[in-house]
C-alpha positions as CSV (number, residue, x, y, z in Angstrom):
1,M,99.4,124.0,88.8
2,K,99.8,120.4,89.7
3,I,98.4,119.4,93.1
4,K,99.7,116.3,94.8
5,I,97.5,114.3,97.1
6,L,99.4,114.3,100.3
7,I,98.7,114.3,104.0
8,L,100.2,117.7,104.7
9,V,101.5,119.3,107.9
10,F,101.6,123.0,108.6
11,F,104.2,124.7,106.4
12,F,106.8,125.3,109.2
13,L,106.4,122.3,111.4
14,G,108.3,119.7,109.3
15,V,111.9,118.5,109.9
16,G,113.4,120.6,107.1
17,N,114.1,123.7,109.3
18,I,115.6,121.5,112.0
19,F,117.9,119.9,109.5
20,S,119.0,123.2,108.0
21,Q,120.0,124.5,111.5
22,I,121.8,121.2,112.4
23,S,123.7,121.3,109.1
24,E,124.7,124.9,109.6
25,G,125.8,124.5,113.2
26,Q,125.8,127.3,115.7
27,S,128.1,129.8,114.1
28,L,128.1,133.3,115.5
29,D,126.6,135.4,112.7
30,R,124.2,138.3,112.0
31,I,120.9,138.6,113.8
32,V,118.2,139.3,111.1
33,A,115.1,139.4,113.3
34,V,114.0,139.5,117.0
35,I,110.8,137.9,118.2
36,G,110.2,138.3,121.9
37,K,113.2,136.5,123.5
38,E,113.8,134.5,120.3
39,I,116.2,135.5,117.5
40,V,116.6,134.6,113.8
41,L,120.2,134.3,112.6
42,Q,121.4,134.7,109.0
43,S,122.7,131.1,109.1
44,E,119.1,129.9,109.6
45,I,118.0,131.6,106.3
46,D,121.2,130.3,104.5
47,G,120.6,126.8,105.9
48,E,117.0,126.7,104.7
49,M,117.9,128.0,101.3
50,A,120.6,125.4,101.0
51,R,118.1,122.7,101.9
52,M,115.6,123.9,99.3
53,M,118.3,124.0,96.7
54,Q,119.0,120.3,97.4
55,Q,115.3,119.6,96.5
56,N,115.2,122.0,93.5
57,A,118.4,122.8,91.7
58,K,116.6,125.8,89.9
59,I,116.4,127.8,93.2
60,N,118.7,130.8,93.3
61,F,120.5,131.0,96.7
62,Q,120.5,134.8,96.4
63,D,116.8,135.1,95.5
64,L,115.9,138.1,97.7
65,K,112.1,137.5,97.4
66,L,112.4,133.8,98.4
67,R,114.8,134.6,101.2
68,D,112.3,137.1,102.6
69,Q,109.6,134.4,102.4
70,V,111.8,132.0,104.3
71,L,112.4,134.7,107.0
72,E,108.7,135.4,107.3
73,R,108.1,131.7,107.8
74,I,110.6,131.4,110.5
75,I,109.3,134.6,112.2
76,S,105.8,133.0,112.2
77,E,107.2,129.9,113.8
78,K,109.0,131.8,116.6
79,L,105.9,133.9,117.2
80,I,104.0,130.8,117.9
81,V,106.8,129.3,120.1
82,T,106.8,132.6,122.1
83,K,103.0,132.4,122.5
84,A,103.2,128.7,123.6
85,I,105.7,129.5,126.3
86,E,103.6,132.5,127.5
87,D,100.6,130.1,127.7
88,S,102.6,127.5,129.7
89,I,102.3,124.7,127.1
90,E,104.3,121.7,128.3
91,V,106.3,119.1,126.3
92,S,107.6,115.8,127.9
93,D,111.1,114.3,127.4
94,D,109.5,111.3,125.8
95,E,107.8,113.5,123.2
96,V,111.0,115.2,122.4
97,S,112.8,111.8,122.1
98,Q,110.1,110.5,119.8
99,R,110.3,113.5,117.5
100,W,114.1,113.1,117.4
101,N,113.7,109.5,116.2
102,E,111.3,110.6,113.5
103,F,113.8,113.3,112.3
104,L,116.7,110.9,112.3
105,S,114.7,108.3,110.3
106,T,113.9,111.0,107.7
107,A,117.5,112.2,107.5
108,V,118.9,108.7,107.2
109,R,116.5,108.0,104.3
110,Q,117.7,111.3,102.6
111,Y,121.4,110.7,103.0
112,G,121.6,106.9,103.1
113,S,123.2,106.1,106.4
114,E,124.0,107.5,109.9
115,K,127.7,107.5,108.9
116,R,127.0,109.8,106.0
117,L,124.9,112.1,108.3
118,E,127.9,112.3,110.7
119,E,130.0,113.4,107.8
120,V,127.5,116.1,106.8
121,F,127.1,117.3,110.4
122,G,130.8,117.1,111.2
123,K,129.9,115.5,114.6
124,S,128.5,112.2,116.0
125,I,124.8,111.5,115.9
126,N,124.8,111.4,119.7
127,R,126.3,114.9,119.8
128,V,123.8,116.2,117.4
129,K,121.0,114.8,119.6
130,F,122.4,116.4,122.7
131,E,122.7,119.8,120.9
132,Y,119.3,120.0,119.3
133,L,116.8,118.6,121.8
134,D,115.9,122.2,122.7
135,L,115.1,123.1,119.1
136,I,112.9,120.0,118.7
137,K,111.1,120.9,122.0
138,K,110.2,124.3,120.6
139,K,108.8,122.6,117.4
140,L,106.6,120.5,119.7
141,L,105.5,123.5,121.7
142,S,104.3,125.3,118.6
143,E,102.5,122.2,117.3
144,K,100.7,121.7,120.6
145,L,99.5,125.3,120.6
146,I,98.3,125.0,117.0
147,Q,96.5,121.8,117.7
148,S,94.7,123.2,120.7
149,K,93.9,126.4,118.7
150,F,92.5,124.7,115.7
151,A,91.4,121.3,117.1
152,T,87.7,122.0,116.4
153,L,88.2,123.3,112.9
154,T,86.7,120.8,110.4
155,V,85.5,120.7,106.8
156,S,82.0,119.8,105.6
157,Q,81.2,117.3,102.9
158,K,80.3,120.3,100.7
159,D,83.8,121.8,101.3
160,V,85.5,118.6,100.2
161,E,83.3,118.3,97.1
162,E,83.9,121.9,96.1
163,F,87.7,121.4,96.5
164,Y,87.5,118.2,94.3
165,T,85.4,120.0,91.7
166,N,87.8,122.9,91.5
167,F,91.0,120.9,91.4
168,K,90.2,117.4,90.1
169,D,91.7,118.1,86.7
170,S,94.9,119.2,88.3
171,L,95.3,116.3,90.7
172,E,98.2,114.1,89.9
173,M,97.9,110.3,89.5
174,V,98.1,108.6,92.9
175,P,101.1,106.3,92.4
176,E,101.1,102.6,93.2
177,K,101.4,102.1,97.0
178,V,102.0,99.3,99.4
179,A,100.2,99.0,102.7
180,I,103.1,98.3,105.2
181,Y,102.9,97.3,108.9
182,N,105.5,96.3,111.4
183,I,106.1,94.9,114.8
184,I,109.1,96.1,116.8
185,K,110.7,94.4,119.8
186,Y,113.6,96.0,121.7
187,V,116.4,93.9,123.1
188,K,116.5,94.2,126.9
189,A,119.7,93.5,128.7
190,N,119.4,90.9,131.4
191,K,119.7,92.1,135.0
192,A,123.0,90.4,135.6
193,A,124.6,92.0,132.5
194,K,123.4,95.5,133.6
195,E,124.8,94.9,137.1
196,D,128.2,93.9,135.7
197,V,128.5,97.1,133.7
198,F,127.5,99.2,136.8
199,E,130.1,97.4,138.9
200,F,132.8,98.0,136.3
201,A,131.8,101.7,136.0
202,K,132.2,102.0,139.8
203,K,135.7,100.5,139.6
204,L,136.6,102.7,136.7
205,R,135.5,105.7,138.6
206,D,137.6,104.7,141.6
207,S,140.7,104.3,139.3
208,I,140.1,107.8,137.9
209,V,139.8,109.4,141.3
210,T,143.0,107.6,142.4
211,S,145.1,108.4,139.3
212,G,143.5,111.7,138.3
213,D,143.9,110.7,134.6
214,F,140.3,110.9,133.3
215,G,141.4,111.4,129.7
216,Y,143.4,108.2,129.6
217,F,140.4,106.1,130.7
218,A,138.0,108.0,128.4
219,K,140.2,107.1,125.4
220,K,140.5,103.5,126.5
221,Y,136.9,102.7,127.5
222,S,134.3,105.3,126.4
223,A,131.8,104.1,123.8
224,D,131.1,107.7,122.7
225,P,133.1,108.0,119.5
226,G,132.5,111.7,119.3
227,S,134.3,112.5,122.5
228,A,136.4,109.5,123.5
229,Q,139.6,110.6,121.6
230,D,139.3,114.1,123.0
231,S,139.6,112.8,126.6
232,G,135.8,112.6,126.8
233,K,135.3,116.4,126.5
234,L,131.9,117.6,125.5
235,G,132.5,121.3,125.6
236,W,130.0,123.9,126.8
237,F,126.3,123.2,126.8
238,D,123.4,125.5,127.9
239,K,121.1,124.2,130.5
240,G,118.3,122.1,129.0
241,K,120.3,120.8,126.1
242,L,121.7,117.6,127.7
243,M,119.9,114.4,128.7
244,P,118.0,115.3,132.0
245,E,119.8,112.6,134.1
246,F,123.2,113.6,132.7
247,E,122.6,117.3,133.2
248,K,121.3,117.0,136.8
249,A,124.4,115.1,137.8
250,A,126.8,117.4,136.0
251,F,125.4,120.5,137.6
252,A,125.5,118.9,141.0
253,L,129.2,118.3,140.8
254,Q,131.9,120.8,141.9
255,K,134.5,121.9,139.4
256,G,136.9,119.0,138.9
257,E,134.7,116.5,140.7
258,T,133.9,113.1,139.2
259,S,130.5,111.5,139.5
260,M,129.4,108.0,140.4
261,P,127.9,106.1,137.4
262,V,124.9,107.9,136.1
263,E,122.3,106.0,134.0
264,T,120.7,107.4,130.8
265,P,119.1,105.6,127.9
266,F,122.5,105.4,126.3
267,G,124.1,103.5,129.2
268,Y,126.2,104.5,132.3
269,H,128.2,107.7,132.3
270,I,131.1,108.7,134.5
271,I,130.9,112.6,134.4
272,Q,133.5,115.1,135.3
273,T,132.6,118.8,135.5
274,L,135.4,121.0,134.1
275,D,133.6,124.3,134.7
276,K,130.1,125.7,135.1
277,K,128.0,128.8,135.1
278,K,124.5,129.4,136.3
279,E,123.0,128.4,132.9
280,A,125.8,126.4,131.2
281,I,128.1,123.5,131.9
282,N,131.4,122.4,130.6
283,S,132.0,118.6,131.2
284,R,133.5,115.4,129.9
285,H,132.3,111.9,130.3
286,I,133.0,108.2,129.8
287,L,130.1,106.2,128.3
288,L,129.7,102.5,129.1
289,K,127.0,101.0,127.1
290,I,124.8,98.2,128.5
291,G,125.3,95.5,125.9
292,Q,122.8,92.8,125.3
293,T,124.0,89.2,125.0
294,D,123.4,87.0,122.0
295,S,120.9,85.1,124.1
296,D,118.9,88.3,124.7
297,K,118.9,88.9,120.9
298,D,117.8,85.4,120.1
299,T,114.9,85.6,122.5
300,V,113.6,88.7,120.6
301,K,114.1,87.1,117.2
302,N,112.3,83.9,118.3
303,T,109.4,85.9,119.5
304,L,109.1,87.6,116.1
305,L,109.4,84.3,114.2
306,E,106.6,82.9,116.3
307,I,104.5,86.0,115.2
308,K,105.3,85.3,111.6
309,R,104.3,81.6,112.1
310,K,100.9,82.7,113.6
311,V,100.1,85.1,110.7
312,A,100.9,82.3,108.2
313,I,98.2,80.1,109.8
314,G,95.6,82.8,109.9
315,F,96.2,85.1,112.9
316,S,95.6,88.8,112.4
317,F,98.9,90.7,112.2
318,E,97.2,93.9,113.4
319,E,95.9,92.2,116.5
320,L,99.3,90.7,117.2
321,A,100.9,94.1,116.8
322,K,98.6,95.6,119.3
323,L,99.6,92.9,121.8
324,N,103.3,92.6,121.1
325,S,104.9,95.7,119.5
326,D,107.2,97.9,121.5
327,D,106.6,100.8,119.1
328,Q,104.2,103.2,120.9
329,N,103.7,105.2,117.7
330,T,102.1,102.4,115.7
331,K,101.0,99.6,118.0
332,G,97.6,101.2,118.6
333,F,97.1,101.2,114.9
334,G,98.0,97.5,114.5
335,G,101.5,98.3,113.4
336,F,100.4,100.4,110.5
337,I,103.3,102.4,109.0
338,G,101.4,103.8,106.0
339,K,100.5,103.3,102.3
340,L,103.8,104.1,100.7
341,P,105.0,104.4,97.1
342,L,108.0,102.1,96.5
343,E,110.2,105.0,95.4
344,E,109.7,106.7,98.8
345,M,110.8,103.8,100.9
346,P,114.4,103.5,102.2
347,A,116.4,101.4,99.8
348,S,116.8,98.6,102.4
349,L,113.1,98.4,103.1
350,R,112.2,98.6,99.4
351,E,114.4,95.7,98.5
352,I,112.6,93.5,101.1
353,V,109.1,94.6,100.3
354,V,109.5,94.1,96.5
355,N,110.3,90.5,97.0
356,M,107.4,89.8,99.4
357,K,103.9,88.6,98.5
358,S,100.8,90.4,99.7
359,G,99.9,89.0,103.1
360,E,103.5,87.9,103.8
361,V,105.6,88.7,106.9
362,S,109.4,89.1,106.7
363,D,112.0,87.4,108.8
364,P,113.3,89.5,111.8
365,L,115.3,92.5,110.7
366,P,117.7,94.7,112.8
367,Y,116.0,97.9,114.0
368,S,118.0,100.7,115.5
369,L,116.2,104.0,114.8
370,D,117.0,105.1,118.4
371,P,120.8,105.0,119.0
372,S,120.1,104.2,122.7
373,K,118.2,101.0,121.9
374,Q,118.8,97.9,119.9
375,G,115.9,95.9,118.5
376,F,114.4,93.8,115.7
377,Q,111.3,94.1,113.6
378,V,109.2,92.1,111.2
379,I,107.5,93.8,108.2
380,Y,104.0,92.9,107.0
381,K,103.0,93.6,103.4
382,K,99.3,93.7,103.6
383,E,98.3,94.7,100.0
384,V,99.3,96.6,96.9
385,I,97.1,99.5,95.8
386,P,97.5,100.1,92.0
387,A,98.2,103.5,90.5
388,H,95.0,105.4,89.8
389,K,93.5,108.8,89.2
390,A,92.4,110.4,92.5
391,S,88.7,110.4,93.0
392,L,86.2,110.9,95.8
393,E,85.2,107.3,95.4
394,T,88.7,105.9,96.1
395,D,90.6,108.7,97.9
396,A,87.8,110.5,99.8
397,K,89.7,110.5,103.1
398,T,92.9,111.8,101.6
399,I,91.1,114.6,99.7
400,E,89.2,115.5,102.9
401,Q,92.6,115.7,104.8
402,Y,94.0,118.0,102.0
403,T,90.9,120.2,102.1
404,T,91.2,120.4,106.0
405,V,94.8,121.4,105.9
406,I,94.2,124.1,103.3
407,K,91.4,125.6,105.5
408,K,93.6,125.4,108.6
409,Q,96.5,127.1,106.8
410,K,94.3,130.0,105.9
411,A,93.0,130.3,109.5
412,L,96.6,129.9,110.8
413,Q,97.8,132.8,108.7
414,I,95.1,135.1,110.1
415,W,96.1,134.0,113.6
416,V,99.8,134.7,113.0
417,N,98.9,138.2,111.8
418,E,97.1,138.7,115.1
419,L,100.1,137.5,117.1
420,K,102.2,140.1,115.3
421,N,100.1,142.7,117.0
422,E,100.4,141.1,120.4
423,I,104.1,140.1,120.6
424,Y,107.1,142.3,120.0
425,W,109.0,141.5,116.9
426,E,111.2,143.3,114.3
427,K,113.5,142.7,111.4
428,K,117.0,144.0,111.7
């Protein structure tokens, strides 16, 4: 069996299961398992099987043994989520937003563009985000519990050497990789522009209250393409699945009442509550984005061009990233994205990197991973690592990480079996 040298995550904590559930939607279908207060739907199994078939055309959608393995994997995940909630594990809104951005980046690489994703989902990206923040939160809850449970689990040098001795002949060649770094700067709207949008939102709200024609103004002014042509209607959402600021305002309104402008990372919303229950809300909205001026954009691009100039005369890109980058995920690591094979890079990034020399910094490039923000980035191609056979001399850290994950997976499976004796669950 071939073993790839990869930095692995636990088998059920990737974005694959999230994507399968988003693709399948929330159809009402058969419950196949119950775990505490959680359920597993047939569509979750179908969605995961479909995703696996996209990666391997030889997989049989009706393979009963594989379908049961998928079900067991999802049950394990929901057992851990249930345990995390029991143990009062907490996840912040910022953490959920960050994970959404990571998911969206992966999905865009897989399907080529956000427009194609919207075609696959059958809904706007913003709508998908609204709907699946709760699912992502549960993923983070399980990860946090696992991290706390196995934080002290390590491997010894002997473990690593034994793993390498046992599997070195099966290890694939490590492909050529490029060490890539970046610095991201977000465009911030100037105070005057933001105030202008707010004042316009107040006047628009007054017009709605006076005329009573919310739908007309939604179609004319809303920047949410997923709802604008449907008079701004969002439909029913369970509590906890909307942006916190939006949800708080919507639940505070009486049926038929229209809110004052409410600010979220997407801009200003005028919200009208159509109906509500204790744990769900049916609302519509008009979104007014806070646009940045050309001057605001030029300020950011000039800042990045100055960074490029400094690197060219000998300044450290990593140190400049720590001082200047707005990306909280990478700035502490000097902007380090990773050592990536060219074939795994998004086509747009690959085209840029291929034409760069080692040690070179790109011109400013548009950056819009988060739909609620607009920004620019510069890419730094530090070095090219040639293809080579994995060895302890050149890939010790990667082999150690692989050995650690294998050990953690074994410990994790033992723990999951223990949870099955603590938490109610059954297959239907």
